[in-house]
C-alpha positions in Angstrom: 60.5 -11.0 144.7 59.7 -14.6 143.8 56.6 -16.1 144.9 56.2 -19.5 146.6 54.9 -21.3 143.5 57.8 -20.0 141.5 60.3 -21.2 144.1 58.7 -24.7 144.0 58.8 -24.7 140.2 62.4 -23.8 140.2 63.1 -26.5 142.9 61.2 -29.1 141.0 62.9 -28.2 137.7 66.4 -28.5 139.2 65.5 -31.8 140.8 64.2 -33.2 137.5 67.4 -31.8 135.6 69.6 -33.4 138.3 67.8 -36.7 137.9 68.2 -36.6 134.0 71.9 -35.8 134.3 72.3 -38.8 136.7 70.5 -41.1 134.3 72.7 -39.8 131.4 75.8 -40.3 133.5 74.7 -43.9 134.3 74.4 -44.6 130.7 77.6 -43.1 129.8 79.4 -45.3 132.4 77.7 -48.5 131.1 78.1 -47.4 127.4 81.3 -49.5 126.9 79.4 -52.7 128.0 76.4 -51.7 125.9 78.4 -51.3 122.8 80.3 -54.5 123.3 77.0 -56.3 124.0 75.1 -54.9 121.0 78.0 -54.6 118.6 79.8 -58.0 119.3 77.1 -60.1 121.0 73.4 -59.5 120.1 73.7 -58.2 116.6 76.2 -60.9 115.5 73.8 -63.6 116.9 70.8 -62.2 115.0 72.9 -61.8 112.0 74.1 -65.4 112.1 70.4 -66.5 112.5 69.4 -64.8 109.3 72.6 -66.0 107.5 71.7 -69.5 108.4 68.6 -69.3 106.0 70.8 -67.9 103.3 73.4 -68.8 100.8 76.3 -66.3 101.6 79.9 -66.4 100.7 81.1 -63.3 102.5 81.8 -61.4 99.1 78.3 -61.1 97.7 74.8 -60.2 99.1 73.3 -63.2 100.8 70.4 -65.0 99.0 67.5 -66.4 101.0 67.3 -70.1 100.6 65.1 -71.2 103.4 65.9 -74.5 105.0 68.4 -75.6 102.3 71.4 -75.4 104.5 69.8 -77.6 107.1 68.7 -80.0 104.5 72.2 -80.0 103.1 73.6 -81.1 106.6 71.5 -84.3 106.6 73.2 -85.4 103.4 76.7 -84.2 104.5 78.7 -87.2 105.8 81.5 -84.9 107.2 78.8 -83.0 109.3 77.9 -86.3 110.9 81.5 -87.3 111.3 82.2 -84.1 113.2 79.2 -84.5 115.3 80.2 -88.0 116.4 83.8 -86.8 117.2 82.5 -83.9 119.3 80.0 -86.1 121.1 82.8 -88.7 121.8 85.2 -85.9 122.9 82.7 -84.3 125.2 81.2 -87.4 126.8 84.6 -88.8 127.6 86.6 -85.8 128.5 84.0 -84.1 130.8 83.5 -87.0 133.2 87.2 -87.6 133.3 87.9 -84.0 133.9 85.3 -83.9 136.8 86.6 -87.1 138.4 90.1 -85.8 138.5 89.1 -82.5 139.8 87.1 -84.1 142.6 89.9 -86.4 143.5 92.5 -83.6 143.7 90.0 -81.2 145.5 89.5 -83.9 148.2 93.3 -84.3 148.7 93.6 -80.5 149.0 90.7 -80.5 151.4 93.0 -82.1 153.9 95.2 -79.5 155.6 98.7 -79.8 154.5 101.9 -77.7 154.0 102.2 -75.3 151.0 98.6 -75.9 150.1 98.2 -72.6 148.5 101.2 -73.3 146.4 99.9 -76.7 145.2 96.5 -75.2 144.5 98.1 -72.6 142.3 100.1 -75.0 140.4 97.2 -77.4 139.7 95.1 -74.4 138.6 97.7 -73.0 136.1 96.9 -75.5 133.3 93.3 -74.2 133.3 94.7 -70.6 132.8 97.2 -71.4 130.1 95.7 -74.6 128.6 93.7 -72.9 126.1 96.5 -70.8 124.6 98.2 -71.4 121.3 101.6 -71.9 122.9 100.3 -74.9 125.0 98.5 -76.4 122.1 101.6 -76.2 119.9 103.7 -77.7 122.8 101.1 -80.5 123.1 101.3 -81.2 119.4 105.1 -81.6 119.7 104.7 -83.8 122.7 102.7 -86.5 120.8 104.7 -86.4 117.5 106.7 -89.5 116.4 109.9 -87.7 117.6 108.1 -86.1 120.7 108.8 -86.2 124.4 106.3 -89.0 125.0 107.9 -91.5 122.7 111.3 -90.4 124.1 110.1 -91.1 127.6 108.7 -94.5 126.5 112.1 -95.3 124.9 113.8 -94.5 128.2 111.5 -97.1 129.9 112.4 -99.7 127.2 109.3 -99.2 125.1 110.6 -98.2 121.7 108.0 -96.9 119.3 107.9 -94.4 116.3 104.1 -94.0 116.5 102.8 -90.5 115.9 100.0 -90.3 118.4 98.5 -87.2 116.6 98.9 -89.0 113.3 97.2 -92.2 114.3 93.2 -92.0 113.7 92.7 -94.3 116.8 94.8 -92.1 119.2 94.6 -88.6 117.8 91.3 -87.7 119.6 92.8 -89.0 122.7 95.5 -86.4 122.7 92.8 -83.8 122.8 90.9 -85.6 125.6 94.0 -85.8 127.7 94.7 -82.1 127.2 91.1 -81.3 128.3 91.5 -83.5 131.4 94.8 -81.8 132.2 92.8 -78.5 132.5 90.8 -79.5 135.5 91.9 -76.7 137.8 88.8 -74.4 137.6 86.5 -77.4 138.4 88.9 -78.5 141.2 88.6 -75.0 142.9 84.7 -75.1 142.6 84.7 -78.7 144.2 87.0 -77.5 146.9 84.7 -74.6 147.8 81.9 -77.0 147.9 83.8 -79.4 150.2 84.4 -76.6 152.6 80.7 -76.0 153.0 80.1 -79.5 154.3 79.9 -79.3 158.1 82.5 -81.6 160.0 79.9 -82.6 162.4 78.3 -84.8 159.7 81.5 -86.8 159.3 82.0 -87.1 163.2 78.5 -88.4 163.5 79.1 -90.9 160.8 82.3 -92.1 162.5 80.4 -92.5 165.8 77.9 -94.7 163.8 80.9 -96.7 162.5 80.8 -95.5 158.9 83.9 -96.1 156.8 85.4 -93.8 154.3 83.6 -95.2 151.3 80.3 -94.8 153.2 81.0 -91.3 154.2 82.0 -90.4 150.6 78.9 -91.8 149.0 76.4 -90.9 151.8 77.7 -87.4 152.9 80.3 -86.0 150.4 78.5 -86.8 147.2 75.0 -85.8 148.2 76.2 -82.4 149.5 78.3 -81.8 146.3 75.4 -82.6 143.9 74.7 -79.0 143.3 78.3 -78.1 142.6 78.5 -81.3 140.3 75.5 -79.9 138.5 77.1 -76.6 137.9 80.5 -78.1 136.9 78.8 -80.7 134.6 76.9 -77.9 132.7 79.7 -75.6 132.3 82.2 -78.2 131.2 79.7 -79.8 128.9 79.3 -76.5 127.1 83.1 -76.2 126.9 83.4 -79.7 125.6 80.9 -79.1 122.7 82.6 -75.8 121.7 86.2 -76.8 121.8 88.2 -75.2 118.9 91.6 -73.8 119.6 93.2 -77.1 120.8 91.8 -79.2 117.9 92.8 -76.5 115.4 96.4 -76.3 116.6 97.0 -80.0 117.4 95.5 -81.1 113.9 97.1 -78.2 112.0 93.7 -76.8 111.2 92.7 -79.9 109.2 91.0 -82.2 111.7 93.2 -85.0 110.4 94.0 -87.9 110.3 90.9 -89.0 108.5 88.8 -86.3 110.3 89.4 -88.0 113.6 90.0 -84.7 115.3 87.5 -82.7 113.3 85.4 -81.4 116.1 82.2 -79.5 115.4 83.5 -75.9 115.9 86.6 -76.6 113.7 84.2 -77.8 110.9 82.0 -74.8 111.4 85.2 -72.6 111.0 86.3 -74.5 107.9 82.9 -74.2 106.0 82.5 -70.5 107.0 86.0 -69.0 106.5 88.0 -71.5 104.4 85.2 -72.5 102.0 83.4 -69.2 102.3 80.0 -70.9 103.0 78.9 -68.5 105.8 75.4 -69.4 105.4 76.0 -73.1 106.0 78.4 -72.3 108.8 75.9 -70.2 110.5 73.3 -73.0 110.2 75.7 -75.4 111.7 76.3 -73.0 114.7 72.7 -72.7 115.3 72.2 -76.6 115.2 74.8 -76.8 118.0 73.1 -74.0 120.0 70.0 -76.1 119.8 71.8 -79.3 120.8 73.5 -77.7 123.8 70.3 -76.1 124.9 68.5 -79.5 124.7 71.3 -81.3 126.7 71.4 -78.4 129.3 67.6 -78.6 129.8 67.7 -82.3 130.1 70.4 -82.1 132.7 68.5 -79.5 134.7 65.2 -81.5 134.3 67.0 -84.7 135.7 68.6 -82.7 138.6 65.2 -83.1 140.5 66.0 -86.7 140.9 69.7 -86.5 141.9 70.6 -83.1 143.2 70.4 -82.6 146.9 69.4 -79.2 148.2 69.5 -79.0 152.0 67.0 -76.1 152.3 64.5 -78.2 150.3 65.0 -81.0 152.6 64.4 -78.9 155.7 61.2 -77.4 154.3 59.6 -80.7 154.0 
């Protein structure tokens, strides 16, 4: 007959074993994510950091060269050209996209028939806009014999300009494509607009405020936190754009490197010229730039982002 200590030992042993199996089961369930994170995110990130200090051509062993890749960038005119193209693209397309998204969100905020249908239609470009098929269609749209010139000819404006072949207009084809994909920002703005109490607008109307005053004194201050989120996310997307530029320019960044965005140049260096070390160094430079810009935006948010809870605590 088992004694009381033996029964207690058996019970504790079973309890510990059950706890162990629960832990093992938990790790098994999250193992797909862990494999993906370590195998396709963390390890490649650390490997690219190491390669950035090496000369590596994908076919031979990497050779440590210190900061030579970063020094080479300073003397690379194409590097500075891709940097300027990317900054121009991001600093023009991001504000335009947010402005259009806010305008459409305010229109949808008013109750109207078929509202859900229109929201879906306007959101679709954000879903399909980054696809290869849309980029190919966009390339055809702005060619010399494309639909845009055909539409202009129908209006009496006859031109044989290839908008993607002109160095002055090629980057604008990418900017317009980016602005067209404002659906995700629009939905976030729309959610923010729904959180603003109607009583604020009613009180403003009683005080005699007009539409412009209500927009700048009520709507914008209460949307600043949403603007901050959209600004950071869209800025990151702007600086890392690749697919659209690759397809529209035919993978070259032409004409005259006017569409050679930074990510496209990283791809060309790493996989076309087999300079993986140099490409990895370029990628880490962009990581630092995006990190600094994001930190600057968050630092400045203390001066322009309105938080109602913070105001109430004062």
